[in-house]
C-alpha positions as CSV (number, residue, x, y, z in Angstrom):
1,X,-6.5,-11.6,-17.5
2,X,-4.1,-13.7,-15.5
3,X,-3.8,-13.7,-11.7
4,X,-0.8,-12.2,-10.2
5,X,1.0,-13.6,-7.2
6,X,0.7,-11.7,-3.9
7,X,4.5,-11.5,-3.9
8,X,4.4,-9.7,-7.2
9,X,1.9,-7.2,-5.7
10,X,4.1,-6.7,-2.6
11,X,7.2,-6.0,-4.9
12,X,5.2,-3.5,-6.9
13,X,3.9,-1.8,-3.7
14,X,7.5,-1.5,-2.4
15,X,8.6,0.1,-5.7
16,X,5.8,2.6,-5.6
17,X,6.4,3.5,-2.0
18,X,10.1,3.8,-2.4
19,X,9.7,7.2,-3.9
20,X,9.0,8.5,-0.4
21,X,5.4,9.6,-0.6
22,X,2.6,8.6,1.7
23,X,-0.2,7.0,-0.3
24,X,-3.8,5.8,0.4
25,X,-4.9,2.3,-0.3
26,X,-6.9,3.4,-3.3
27,X,-3.9,5.3,-4.9
28,X,-1.6,2.4,-4.3
29,X,-4.0,-0.1,-5.8
30,X,-4.3,2.2,-8.9
31,X,-0.6,2.5,-9.3
32,X,0.1,-1.2,-9.0
33,X,-2.9,-2.2,-11.0
34,X,-4.4,-4.4,-8.4
35,X,-7.8,-4.7,-6.6
36,X,-8.0,-2.8,-3.4
37,X,-8.7,-6.0,-1.4
38,X,-5.5,-7.5,-2.5
39,X,-3.6,-4.3,-1.8
40,X,-5.0,-4.2,1.7
41,X,-3.9,-7.8,2.3
42,X,-0.4,-7.1,1.0
43,X,-0.1,-3.9,3.1
44,X,-1.3,-5.6,6.2
45,X,1.3,-8.3,5.7
46,X,4.0,-5.7,5.0
47,X,3.0,-3.9,8.2
48,X,3.3,-7.0,10.3
49,X,6.8,-7.6,8.8
50,X,7.8,-4.0,9.7
51,X,8.3,-2.9,6.1
52,X,5.7,-0.1,6.0
53,X,4.1,2.3,8.5
54,X,0.6,3.5,8.6
55,X,-1.1,6.6,9.9
56,X,-4.6,8.0,9.7
57,X,-5.1,11.2,7.7
58,X,-5.8,14.1,10.0
59,X,-5.9,16.9,7.5
60,X,-9.2,16.0,5.9
61,X,-12.6,14.9,7.3
62,X,-12.3,11.7,5.3
63,X,-11.1,8.6,7.3
64,X,-8.1,7.5,5.2
65,X,-5.2,5.1,5.9
66,X,-1.9,6.4,4.6
67,X,1.1,4.1,4.1
68,X,4.8,4.7,3.6
69,X,8.0,2.7,3.8
70,X,9.8,2.6,7.1
71,X,13.2,4.3,7.1
């Protein structure tokens, strides 16, 4: 298995989130076929650049970070 560039992971995350849904880190990492640590790093970078927004899930008891693209 070859390593993927973090830029490739960011591009894949952008494609997945472009559908308009909020997704958890786990769900995003499954969709882009990446480890969750790499997904978190990519999402943190995208958040600093103003590409995504984050909110905490308040509908369940589980502490969960949800991400979506900024409009």
